[in-house]
N, CA, C and O of each residue as an XYZ file, in Angstrom:
904
protein
N      49.550     71.937    292.045
C      48.536     71.601    290.769
C      48.346     70.151    290.988
O      49.172     69.328    291.383
N      47.189     69.997    290.681
C      46.253     68.736    290.563
C      47.003     67.679    289.105
O      47.236     68.196    288.013
N      47.259     66.287    289.384
C      47.859     65.660    288.328
C      46.523     65.490    287.243
O      45.410     65.031    287.498
N      47.127     66.107    285.759
C      45.913     65.706    284.792
C      45.574     64.333    284.965
O      46.389     63.511    285.384
N      44.331     64.040    284.638
C      43.926     62.841    284.363
C      44.619     61.787    283.254
O      45.586     62.219    282.627
N      44.254     60.708    283.046
C      45.200     60.034    281.618
C      43.811     60.527    280.744
O      42.657     60.874    280.996
N      44.952     60.267    279.198
C      43.609     59.831    278.059
C      42.968     59.124    278.492
O      43.436     58.150    279.083
N      41.416     59.362    278.352
C      40.761     58.779    278.117
C      39.770     58.430    278.959
O      38.874     57.599    278.808
N      40.126     59.460    280.256
C      39.261     59.244    281.249
C      38.658     60.881    281.792
O      39.327     61.822    282.220
N      36.804     60.760    281.537
C      36.455     62.099    281.829
C      36.757     62.395    283.153
O      37.228     61.637    284.001
N      36.366     63.855    283.282
C      36.657     64.649    284.225
C      34.976     64.815    284.633
O      34.008     64.164    284.238
N      35.071     66.018    285.634
C      33.556     66.144    286.395
C      32.709     66.591    285.150
O      31.565     66.146    285.047
N      33.254     67.529    284.110
C      32.610     67.987    283.201
C      31.444     66.920    282.546
O      30.296     67.140    282.162
N      32.184     65.777    282.589
C      30.865     65.145    281.695
C      29.429     64.863    282.464
O      28.351     64.846    281.869
N      29.613     64.613    284.095
C      28.493     64.643    284.609
C      27.907     66.082    284.058
O      26.974     66.122    283.255
N      28.579     67.304    284.596
C      27.691     68.540    284.345
C      27.161     68.306    282.915
O      25.942     68.477    282.913
N      27.698     67.935    281.547
C      27.173     67.504    280.434
C      25.863     66.543    280.408
O      25.031     66.505    279.501
N      25.865     65.870    281.456
C      24.634     64.974    281.290
C      23.577     65.459    281.708
O      22.496     65.077    281.259
N      23.688     66.531    282.785
C      22.570     67.465    283.145
C      21.732     68.216    282.467
O      20.666     68.633    282.920
N      22.353     68.521    280.866
C      22.237     69.464    280.022
C      21.895     69.157    278.770
O      21.022     69.738    278.126
N      22.595     68.203    278.376
C      22.570     68.053    276.979
C      21.650     66.627    276.939
O      21.688     65.608    277.628
N      20.891     67.010    275.912
C      20.098     65.736    275.238
C      20.316     64.796    275.177
O      19.926     63.873    275.891
N      21.231     64.781    274.003
C      21.762     63.964    273.849
C      22.611     62.658    274.490
O      22.595     61.448    274.263
N      23.512     63.702    275.591
C      23.893     62.785    276.808
C      22.906     61.977    277.431
O      23.206     60.927    277.998
N      21.472     62.509    277.343
C      20.647     62.200    278.480
C      19.965     60.976    277.786
O      19.614     59.927    278.327
N      19.853     61.334    276.470
C      19.566     60.312    275.622
C      20.185     58.404    275.483
O      19.738     57.320    275.857
N      21.570     58.939    274.639
C      22.243     57.828    275.257
C      22.162     56.931    276.441
O      21.804     55.767    276.262
N      22.532     57.462    277.931
C      22.779     57.080    278.957
C      21.083     56.150    278.398
O      21.221     55.055    277.854
N      19.971     56.585    278.557
C      18.859     56.262    278.393
C      18.679     54.842    278.022
O      18.432     53.926    278.807
N      18.892     54.723    276.214
C      19.484     53.622    275.423
C      20.247     52.870    275.835
O      20.105     51.689    275.519
N      21.505     53.320    276.821
C      22.684     51.993    276.913
C      21.799     51.680    278.113
O      21.615     50.465    278.040
N      20.887     52.347    279.629
C      20.395     51.513    280.614
C      19.096     50.421    279.392
O      19.211     49.201    279.280
N      18.340     50.989    278.882
C      17.453     49.761    278.423
C      17.941     48.439    277.827
O      17.389     47.345    277.941
N      19.506     48.839    276.921
C      20.068     47.862    276.498
C      20.540     46.901    277.468
O      20.303     45.695    277.391
N      21.235     47.472    278.413
C      22.008     46.645    279.391
C      20.344     46.068    280.509
O      20.655     44.978    280.989
N      19.577     46.269    280.756
C      18.467     45.785    281.145
C      17.540     44.905    280.549
O      16.662     44.197    281.042
N      17.894     45.083    279.442
C      17.526     44.006    278.818
C      18.287     42.453    278.442
O      17.812     41.354    278.153
N      19.397     42.854    278.571
C      20.630     41.597    278.377
C      20.443     40.966    279.841
O      20.467     39.736    279.890
N      20.266     41.645    280.994
C      20.683     41.179    282.095
C      19.346     40.166    282.198
O      19.527     39.079    282.747
N      17.884     40.522    281.638
C      16.801     40.045    281.883
C      16.504     38.731    281.176
O      15.768     37.796    281.492
N      17.339     38.948    280.066
C      17.083     37.803    279.175
C      18.345     36.340    279.297
O      18.329     35.109    279.309
N      19.161     37.281    279.356
C      20.412     36.181    279.835
C      21.255     35.548    281.237
O      22.224     34.817    281.443
N      20.292     36.276    282.005
C      20.716     35.877    283.089
C      19.171     34.834    283.917
O      18.157     35.472    284.200
N      19.215     33.487    284.166
C      18.223     32.691    284.362
C      17.866     32.813    286.359
O      17.044     32.204    287.044
N      18.701     33.661    286.663
C      18.482     34.174    288.332
C      18.820     35.671    288.428
O      19.340     36.359    287.549
N      18.302     36.172    290.056
C      18.334     37.744    290.393
C      19.803     37.223    290.265
O      20.339     36.134    290.472
N      20.388     38.898    289.682
C      22.113     38.452    289.832
C      22.428     38.984    291.484
O      21.607     39.716    292.036
N      23.360     38.657    292.010
C      23.677     39.036    293.456
C      24.419     40.010    293.244
O      24.260     41.134    293.721
N      25.681     39.503    292.180
C      26.666     41.849    292.186
C      26.564     41.132    290.975
O      26.606     39.959    290.603
N      26.339     42.852    290.241
C      26.444     43.128    289.301
C      27.673     44.576    289.116
O      27.781     45.459    289.966
N      28.502     44.513    287.802
C      30.131     45.366    288.438
C      29.666     46.252    286.829
O      29.409     45.609    285.811
N      29.633     47.703    286.875
C      29.902     48.679    286.290
C      31.150     49.081    286.272
O      31.643     49.837    287.108
N      31.797     48.534    285.197
C      33.154     49.205    284.814
C      33.121     50.384    283.878
O      32.777     50.258    282.703
N      33.569     51.805    284.537
C      33.195     52.908    283.855
C      32.287     53.490    284.286
O      31.629     54.270    283.597
N      32.061     53.260    285.447
C      31.064     54.006    285.714
C      30.230     55.148    285.727
O      29.014     55.231    285.899
N      31.319     56.249    285.461
C      31.470     57.925    285.888
C      30.601     58.215    286.598
O      30.825     57.815    287.741
N      29.287     58.953    286.448
C      28.524     59.387    287.881
C      27.419     58.237    288.154
O      26.349     58.731    288.510
N      27.413     56.794    288.075
C      26.873     55.881    288.433
C      25.057     55.973    288.292
O      24.152     55.321    288.812
N      25.091     57.164    287.288
C      23.591     57.220    286.906
C      22.969     55.856    286.459
O      21.857     55.538    286.880
N      23.559     55.178    285.749
C      23.079     54.118    285.170
C      22.495     53.143    285.859
O      21.378     52.675    285.643
N      23.595     52.696    287.067
C      23.376     51.939    288.212
C      22.146     52.417    289.077
O      21.427     51.521    289.519
N      21.893     53.429    289.303
C      20.327     53.962    290.283
C      19.430     53.875    289.472
O      18.328     54.215    289.902
N      19.501     53.379    287.929
C      18.262     53.461    287.230
C      17.754     51.662    287.542
O      16.661     51.189    287.851
N      18.959     51.083    287.317
C      18.918     49.675    286.990
C      18.769     48.931    288.474
O      18.727     47.701    288.462
N      18.684     49.647    289.788
C      18.637     49.392    291.347
C      17.563     49.300    291.220
O      17.267     48.154    291.559
N      16.552     49.929    290.862
C      14.684     49.900    290.526
C      14.343     48.974    289.964
O      13.194     48.561    290.123
N      15.094     48.440    289.249
C      14.621     47.014    288.654
C      14.939     45.828    289.499
O      14.008     45.061    289.744
N      16.208     45.552    290.013
C      16.389     44.817    290.881
C      17.075     45.315    292.348
O      18.270     45.507    292.576
N      15.900     45.462    293.287
C      16.426     46.517    294.504
C      17.086     45.495    295.315
O      17.532     45.664    296.450
N      17.107     44.251    294.517
C      18.207     43.233    296.235
C      19.176     42.719    295.522
O      19.648     41.652    295.914
N      19.855     43.514    293.977
C      21.024     43.038    293.709
C      22.160     43.747    294.262
O      21.630     44.743    294.756
N      23.080     43.808    294.419
C      24.278     44.703    294.969
C      25.363     45.314    293.787
O      26.337     44.650    293.433
N      25.120     46.402    293.338
C      25.851     47.213    292.176
C      26.858     47.940    292.863
O      26.809     48.662    293.858
N      27.807     47.580    292.092
C      29.131     48.133    292.233
C      29.829     48.987    290.969
O      30.161     48.442    289.916
N      29.978     50.258    291.215
C      30.475     51.102    290.196
C      32.073     51.584    290.319
O      32.505     52.369    291.163
N      32.853     50.909    289.255
C      33.735     50.715    289.240
C      34.470     52.314    287.957
O      34.346     52.293    286.733
N      35.135     53.425    288.737
C      35.696     54.720    288.226
C      37.308     54.818    288.556
O      37.836     54.710    289.663
N      38.004     55.080    287.149
C      39.062     55.795    287.881
C      38.947     57.215    288.272
O      39.801     57.535    289.099
N      38.264     58.014    287.974
C      38.463     59.645    288.344
C      37.638     59.421    289.549
O      36.458     59.081    289.470
N      38.154     59.578    290.473
C      37.290     59.395    291.649
C      36.298     60.883    292.289
O      35.408     60.880    293.139
N      36.844     61.988    291.541
C      36.092     63.080    291.724
C      34.596     62.831    290.918
O      33.520     63.086    291.459
N      34.710     62.340    289.661
C      33.170     61.775    288.781
C      32.472     61.457    289.675
O      31.333     61.830    289.957
N      33.376     60.494    290.330
C      32.660     58.930    290.703
C      31.095     59.473    292.013
O      29.904     59.231    292.211
N      32.315     60.368    292.596
C      31.371     61.352    293.624
C      30.589     62.184    293.336
O      30.134     62.931    294.202
N      30.328     62.248    292.399
C      29.250     63.730    291.854
C      27.767     63.313    292.024
O      26.800     64.022    291.748
N      27.736     62.039    292.524
C      26.514     61.555    292.585
C      26.314     60.713    294.604
O      27.203     60.181    295.269
N      25.077     60.902    294.922
C      24.729     60.350    295.976
C      24.048     59.216    295.756
O      22.851     59.457    295.912
N      24.284     57.792    295.389
C      22.937     57.303    294.923
C      22.699     55.758    295.984
O      23.407     54.815    296.339
N      21.725     56.064    296.123
C      21.521     54.912    297.764
C      21.749     53.226    296.970
O      21.587     52.981    295.775
N      21.989     52.657    297.600
C      22.311     51.337    297.098
C      23.212     50.681    296.150
O      23.432     49.482    295.984
N      23.692     51.720    295.557
C      25.415     51.167    294.955
C      26.793     51.533    295.569
O      27.222     52.600    296.008
N      27.256     50.505    295.476
C      28.763     50.684    296.069
C      29.842     51.454    294.908
O      30.349     50.832    293.975
N      29.965     52.237    295.052
C      31.569     52.950    294.280
C      32.458     52.600    294.816
O      32.746     52.633    296.013
N      33.196     52.073    293.589
C      35.341     52.058    293.821
C      35.734     52.581    292.957
O      35.354     52.438    291.795
N      36.703     53.398    293.413
C      37.726     53.871    292.371
C      38.723     52.887    292.029
O      39.297     52.314    292.956
N      39.014     52.606    290.836
C      40.053     52.052    290.389
C      39.964     51.667    289.062
O      39.113     52.098    288.284
N      40.974     50.725    288.740
C      41.098     50.651    286.522
C      40.694     49.479    285.844
O      40.784     48.410    286.448
N      40.380     49.498    285.001
C      39.481     48.610    284.213
C      40.320     47.620    283.950
O      39.720     46.555    283.806
N      41.751     47.528    283.801
C      42.810     46.790    283.498
C      42.977     46.259    284.656
O      43.657     45.260    284.422
N      42.766     46.310    285.821
C      43.460     45.568    287.060
C      41.931     46.004    287.803
O      41.543     46.836    288.624
N      41.518     45.234    287.225
C      39.784     45.190    288.531
C      39.999     44.596    289.856
O      40.216     43.399    290.045
N      39.884     46.013    291.272
C      40.284     45.408    292.429
C      39.062     44.813    292.841
O      38.270     45.449    293.536
N      38.796     43.426    292.403
C      37.714     42.487    292.692
C      38.049     41.175    292.715
O      39.159     40.898    292.261
N      37.391     40.322    293.117
C      38.149     38.864    293.813
C      37.565     37.870    292.522
O      36.522     38.076    291.902
N      38.532     36.740    292.295
C      37.669     35.958    291.261
C      36.546     35.373    291.492
O      36.110     34.850    292.517
N      35.977     35.540    290.143
C      34.808     34.565    289.894
C      33.936     35.233    291.254
O      33.698     34.576    292.267
N      33.573     36.487    291.078
C      32.830     37.213    292.264
C      31.152     37.951    291.526
O      30.037     37.900    292.046
N      31.426     38.386    290.608
C      30.277     38.820    290.352
C      29.519     38.293    289.466
O      30.187     37.493    288.810
N      27.891     38.370    288.935
C      27.179     37.591    288.161
C      27.088     38.380    286.765
O      26.731     37.835    285.721
N      27.493     39.879    286.886
C      27.277     40.393    285.761
C      28.034     41.578    285.616
O      27.771     42.497    286.391
N      29.344     41.807    284.374
C      29.697     43.031    284.292
C      29.443     43.840    283.113
O      29.730     43.406    281.998
N      28.859     45.135    283.305
C      28.915     45.996    282.287
C      29.679     46.797    281.857
O      30.664     46.910    282.587
N      29.694     47.473    280.925
C      30.761     48.281    280.248
C      30.472     49.260    278.576
O      30.861     49.065    277.424
N      29.668     50.250    279.182
C      28.941     50.991    278.391
C      29.524     52.078    277.779
O      29.584     53.041    278.543
N      30.054     52.314    276.492
C      30.995     53.263    276.099
C      32.167     53.444    276.563
O      32.605     54.584    276.401
N      33.018     52.501    277.236
C      34.433     52.277    277.982
C      35.542     51.673    276.895
O      36.554     52.326    276.645
N      35.334     50.615    276.378
C      36.274     49.786    276.314
C      36.955     50.759    274.704
O      38.135     50.478    274.493
N      36.609     51.332    274.123
C      37.034     52.316    273.309
C      38.429     53.277    273.662
O      39.399     53.631    272.991
N      37.953     53.519    275.199
C      38.827     54.826    275.999
C      39.946     53.980    276.698
O      40.870     54.631    277.187
N      39.984     52.668    276.807
C      41.321     51.856    277.370
C      42.242     51.593    276.310
O      42.013     51.182    275.173
N      43.660     51.988    277.039
C      44.827     51.510    276.241
C      44.720     50.270    276.188
O      44.835     49.978    274.998
N      44.516     49.075    276.976
C      44.714     47.748    276.772
C      43.691     47.117    276.589
O      43.534     46.279    277.477
N      42.685     47.126    275.635
C      41.525     46.528    276.063
C      41.298     44.857    276.024
O      40.308     44.135    276.138
N      42.954     44.589    275.768
C      42.685     42.914    275.771
C      42.901     42.630    277.477
O      42.102     41.833    277.968
N      43.516     42.991    278.022
C      43.795     43.338    279.117
C      42.232     43.501    280.293
O      41.978     42.752    281.236
N      41.487     44.594    279.871
C      40.102     44.576    279.918
C      39.500     43.138    280.411
O      39.164     42.624    281.478
N      39.562     42.734    278.850
C      38.849     41.157    278.847
C      39.160     40.517    279.752
O      38.391     40.243    280.674
N      40.555     40.085    279.663
C      40.967     39.348    280.534
C      40.515     39.531    282.064
O      39.755     38.735    282.614
N      40.852     40.231    282.456
C      39.950     40.527    283.564
C      38.649     40.435    284.047
O      38.374     39.845    285.092
N      37.575     41.169    283.105
C      36.310     40.316    283.027
C      36.139     39.011    283.268
O      35.204     38.567    283.935
N      37.285     38.131    282.587
C      37.167     36.775    282.226
C      37.265     36.001    283.565
O      36.588     35.002    283.810
N      38.380     36.682    284.607
C      38.945     36.854    285.775
C      37.488     36.598    286.900
O      37.030     35.594    287.445
N      37.103     38.012    286.890
C      36.057     38.217    288.128
C      34.671     37.911    287.836
O      33.879     38.384    288.651
N      34.050     37.074    286.645
C      32.503     36.931    286.276
C      32.427     35.407    286.867
O      33.089     34.486    286.388
N      31.784     35.305    287.658
C      30.993     33.836    287.694
C      30.915     32.728    286.202
O      30.791     33.080    285.029
N      30.998     31.773    286.583
C      30.711     30.865    285.301
C      29.466     30.972    285.103
O      28.906     30.976    286.199
N      28.391     31.105    283.864
C      27.335     31.220    283.615
C      27.282     32.907    283.617
O      26.378     33.430    282.966
N      27.994     33.545    284.156
C      27.913     35.196    284.318
C      28.013     35.701    282.812
O      28.331     35.184    281.741
N      27.684     36.681    283.143
C      27.106     37.843    281.545
C      28.036     38.903    281.413
O      28.211     39.574    282.431
N      28.964     39.351    279.935
C      29.341     40.821    280.286
C      28.202     41.260    279.094
O      27.634     40.566    278.251
N      28.129     42.571    279.365
C      27.411     43.316    278.238
C      28.077     44.893    277.871
O      28.128     45.962    278.479
N      28.558     44.389    276.505
C      29.600     45.571    276.044
C      28.967     46.597    275.471
O      28.236     46.092    274.619
N      28.824     47.905    275.464
C      28.543     48.955    274.051
C      29.843     49.640    273.924
O      30.729     49.867    274.748
N      29.684     49.979    272.337
C      30.782     50.388    271.799
C      30.520     51.310    270.704
O      30.053     50.644    269.780
N      30.607     52.519    270.389
C      29.941     53.120    269.534
C      30.667     52.771    267.833
O      31.888     52.643    267.732
N      29.706     52.644    266.535
C      30.174     52.752    265.562
C      31.177     53.619    265.076
O      31.033     54.827    265.268
N      32.583     53.022    264.227
C      33.518     54.014    264.230
C      33.467     55.094    263.127
O      33.897     56.245    263.053
N      32.649     54.133    262.149
C      32.418     55.116    260.810
C      31.447     56.017    261.176
O      31.759     57.207    261.227
N      30.109     55.605    261.490
C      29.224     56.400    262.127
C      29.597     57.829    263.191
O      29.334     59.016    263.001
N      30.130     57.325    264.058
C      30.533     58.309    265.258
C      31.065     59.561    264.669
O      30.746     60.697    265.020
N      32.253     59.108    263.359
C      33.050     59.851    262.943
C      32.190     60.585    262.211
O      31.994     61.711    262.668
N      31.612     60.308    261.220
C      30.131     60.639    260.552
C      29.447     62.261    261.283
O      29.408     63.421    260.871
N      29.066     61.688    262.318
C      28.012     62.749    263.251
C      29.547     63.560    264.232
O      29.508     64.662    264.779
N      30.210     63.040    264.213
C      31.427     64.443    264.646
C      31.308     65.179    263.765
O      30.636     66.129    264.167
N      31.661     65.334    262.462
C      32.161     65.871    261.505
C      31.235     66.900    261.029
O      31.497     67.968    260.476
N      29.815     66.255    261.423
C      28.360     67.361    260.945
C      28.098     67.617    262.515
O      26.879     67.776    262.576
N      28.557     67.720    263.639
C      28.566     68.614    264.669
C      27.139     68.034    265.897
O      26.633     68.572    266.881
N      26.860     66.462    265.065
C      25.927     65.931    266.074
C      26.657     65.558    267.243
O      26.179     65.909    268.321
N      27.674     64.944    267.235
C      28.428     64.700    268.323
C      29.495     64.937    268.502
O      30.184     65.471    267.632
N      29.955     64.609    269.695
C      31.603     65.434    269.987
C      32.115     63.857    271.013
O      31.718     63.544    272.135
N      32.892     63.282    270.304
C      33.532     62.487    271.436
C      34.830     62.311    271.219
O      35.333     62.269    270.096
N      35.769     62.141    272.857
C      36.936     62.479    272.675
C      37.412     61.206    273.547
O      36.587     60.541    274.173
N      38.861     60.889    273.552
C      39.638     60.010    274.682
C      39.311     58.636    274.245
O      38.924     57.766    275.024
N      39.488     58.459    272.899
C      39.078     57.062    272.544
C      40.629     56.691    272.101
O      41.297     57.319    271.279
N      40.984     55.678    272.742
C      42.836     54.980    272.410
C      42.092     53.712    271.048
O      42.819     52.895    270.483
N      41.084     53.792    270.863
C      40.749     52.140    269.886
C      39.463     52.627    269.569
O      38.750     53.341    270.273
N      39.164     52.047    268.124
C      37.609     51.805    267.297
C      37.217     50.517    267.489
O      38.153     49.936    268.037
N      36.357     49.825    267.323
C      35.962     48.772    267.088
C      34.897     48.560    265.807
O      34.087     49.471    265.630
N      34.870     47.761    265.184
C      33.285     46.743    264.786
C      33.526     45.597    265.551
O      34.536     44.988    265.903
N      31.916     45.429    265.765
C      31.513     44.335    266.062
C      31.966     43.001    265.925
O      31.793     42.225    266.865
N      32.596     42.574    264.747
C      33.773     41.868    264.421
C      34.883     41.367    265.565
O      35.213     40.358    266.188
N      35.189     42.625    265.425
C      36.584     43.108    266.099
C      36.446     42.913    267.765
O      37.470     42.720    268.421
N      35.325     42.966    268.320
C      34.559     42.969    269.277
C      34.574     41.279    269.711
O      35.201     40.730    270.617
N      33.800     40.800    268.877
C      33.667     39.558    269.254
C      34.959     38.723    269.196
O      35.089     37.715    269.890
N      35.861     39.140    268.399
C      36.473     38.398    268.171
C      37.690     38.402    269.391
O      38.472     37.510    269.719
N      37.488     39.918    269.963
C      38.669     39.818    271.416
C      38.016     38.976    272.612
O      38.614     38.512    273.582
N      36.903     38.904    272.373
C      35.672     37.707    273.505
C      36.076     36.663    273.629
O      36.333     36.161    274.723
N      36.286     35.853    272.025
C      36.069     34.596    271.945
C      37.562     34.561    271.575
O      37.745     33.435    271.112
N      38.610     35.184    271.558
C      39.976     34.733    272.560
C      40.350     34.584    273.606
O      41.361     33.957    273.923
N      39.535     35.180    274.376
C      39.271     34.926    276.039
C      38.355     33.334    276.492
O      37.829     33.014    277.557
N      38.451     32.694    275.356
C      37.094     31.630    275.312
C      35.930     31.874    276.385
O      35.849     31.269    277.454
N      34.774     33.153    275.792
C      34.078     33.800    276.215
C      33.019     33.539    274.913
O      33.248     33.675    273.711
N      31.757     33.109    275.611
C      30.532     32.536    274.366
C      29.654     33.694    274.462
O      29.006     34.134    275.412
N      29.811     34.167    273.003
C      29.039     35.184    272.324
C      27.614     34.585    272.271
O      27.276     33.523    271.749
N      26.952     35.368    272.833
C      25.248     35.485    272.887
C      24.244     36.141    272.295
O      23.099     35.830    271.968
N      25.277     37.678    272.177
C      24.406     38.562    271.007
C      25.106     39.156    270.669
O      25.657     39.483    271.720
N      25.622     39.650    269.889
C      25.944     41.190    269.216
C      25.480     41.673    267.994
O      25.474     41.002    266.962
N      25.068     42.888    268.095
C      24.236     43.452    266.780
C      24.090     45.114    267.225
O      24.443     45.438    268.359
N      23.697     45.865    266.530
C      23.641     46.882    266.460
C      22.141     47.752    266.811
O      21.015     47.345    266.524
N      22.541     49.295    267.637
C      21.338     49.688    268.272
C      21.429     51.185    267.459
O      22.142     51.350    266.469
N      20.561     52.259    268.073
C      20.113     53.866    268.348
C      20.597     54.462    266.839
O      21.683     54.751    266.337
N      19.494     54.481    266.491
C      19.420     55.174    264.731
C      19.866     56.857    265.161
O      19.996     57.372    264.051
N      20.011     57.397    265.681
C      20.824     58.845    266.444
C      21.376     58.765    267.501
O      20.856     58.221    268.476
N      22.407     59.235    267.501
C      23.128     59.366    268.960
C      22.360     60.424    269.737
O      22.682     60.656    270.902
N      21.258     61.144    269.093
C      20.616     62.421    269.854
C      18.880     62.150    270.023
O      18.019     62.713    270.698
N      18.861     61.322    269.327
C      17.150     60.654    270.056
C      16.240     61.566    269.049
O      16.675     62.622    268.591
N      15.215     61.169    268.811
C      14.072     61.748    268.473
C      12.884     60.679    268.494
O      13.039     59.499    268.807
N      11.393     61.404    268.028
C      10.206     60.408    268.168
C      10.309     59.237    267.432
O      10.572     59.381    266.238
N      10.147     57.985    267.907
C       9.412     57.067    266.965
C      10.682     56.231    266.951
O      10.526     55.011    266.983
N      11.788     56.667    266.913
C      13.002     55.986    266.521
C      13.532     54.333    266.859
O      14.318     53.649    266.204
N      12.609     53.903    268.435
C      12.461     52.302    268.285
C      12.186     51.452    267.184
O      12.769     50.515    266.639
N      10.487     52.429    266.925
C       9.380     51.645    265.491
C      10.997     51.836    264.864
O      11.775     50.939    265.190
N      11.471     52.795    264.107
C      12.167     53.090    262.766
C      13.544     52.359    263.150
O      14.297     52.417    262.177
N      14.264     51.537    264.486
C      15.125     51.031    264.422
C      14.441     49.275    263.756
O      14.970     48.450    263.011
N      13.268     49.287    264.360
C      12.826     47.621    264.104
C      12.762     47.273    262.608
O      13.191     46.281    262.019
N      11.918     48.680    262.016
C      12.462     48.427    260.592
C      13.588     48.256    259.874
O      13.752     47.429    258.978
N      14.690     49.382    260.445
C      15.731     49.159    259.778
C      16.534     47.433    259.638
O      17.155     46.928    258.703
N      16.201     46.937    260.903
C      16.368     45.865    261.201
C      15.966     44.547    260.404
O      16.613     43.520    260.206
N      14.570     44.949    259.980
C      13.619     44.044    259.373
C      14.231     43.677    258.083
O      14.514     42.582    257.596
N      14.396     45.246    257.534
C      14.992     45.158    256.049
C      16.355     45.097    255.956
O      16.776     45.482    254.865
N      17.233     44.717    256.787
C      18.899     44.226    257.032
C      19.458     45.412    256.423
O      20.186     45.501    255.435
N      18.940     46.404    257.268
C      19.924     47.863    257.310
C      20.519     48.502    258.352
O      20.533     49.718    258.540
N      21.160     47.399    259.226
C      21.392     47.549    260.677
C      22.618     48.412    260.275
O      22.713     49.448    260.933
N      23.525     48.221    259.386
C      24.565     49.126    259.431
C      24.511     50.542    259.164
O      25.472     51.002    258.546
N      23.695     51.236    259.463
C      22.966     52.436    259.282
C      23.057     53.099    261.152
O      23.084     54.272    261.524
N      23.085     51.772    262.027
C      22.901     52.682    263.386
C      24.104     52.672    264.128
O      25.047     51.881    264.165
N      23.825     53.866    264.782
C      25.145     53.721    265.716
C      26.104     53.456    266.390
O      27.322     53.628    266.426
N      24.872     52.747    267.215
C      25.929     52.023    268.363
C      26.175     50.571    268.440
O      25.741     49.876    267.521
N      26.688     50.130    269.224
C      27.259     48.626    269.055
C      27.011     47.806    270.645
O      27.335     48.360    271.696
N      26.430     46.507    270.599
C      26.045     45.769    271.608
C      26.388     44.468    271.359
O      26.138     43.908    270.292
N      27.167     43.753    272.648
C      28.033     42.515    272.557
C      27.605     41.763    273.649
O      28.040     42.353    274.638
N      27.081     40.928    273.943
C      26.736     40.218    275.364
C      27.399     38.850    275.380
O      26.922     38.010    274.618
N      28.282     38.558    276.032
C      29.159     36.988    275.912
C      28.709     36.832    277.377
O      28.117     37.575    278.160
N      29.244     35.513    277.458
C      29.151     34.525    278.947
C      30.160     33.521    279.247
O      30.605     32.796    278.357
N      30.487     33.454    280.277
C      31.732     32.536    280.970
C      30.815     31.037    280.987
O      29.923     30.959    281.831
N      31.033     29.904    280.089
C      30.950     28.858    280.373
C      31.253     28.500    281.720
O      31.171     27.326    282.080
């Protein structure tokens, strides 16, 4: 009998769900878009190496690689079976722990972790590891669901999330990174609906314009190592 996966680590059925679920496909698309925008906005150079922590099936990196074909994209995932569900060209896959990154000091230009930090037993250790492996001037892009809206969406059947060790507000995430002497470049909410619908991006712009960002379901943080 194989050993059970640690709490918070997704199995192969996560990849299978992404093939079928409109909501999971939509969330992948939105997170990929936010990461791409952050890389474009805050890196003043083409990144040599980008590390995606908790990459799952590495589908996000496959999409990002189209925009940066000369960048080495590295996907790190604890569950090897999930990691190997896809065969994506030009993406380096590594089995490993987010809280003990098998990466050398100051060797990556950007770190991405979308919907990952809430699954980790020790988020402080993860942020410390990010600080260790990121180059000076490099950026870290994090997303995590809004805890209150996630709970509501789960209650009414719009969303099913599991394996969360922690929940975070934007203020909590910012404090965690600032404690590691990382500069906060951007912190905001996005994604009006976890399942997506027409004109959602336009609606989100209106929501932000009227100062109603608290109703958005996901949270984004971008930090830099000075």
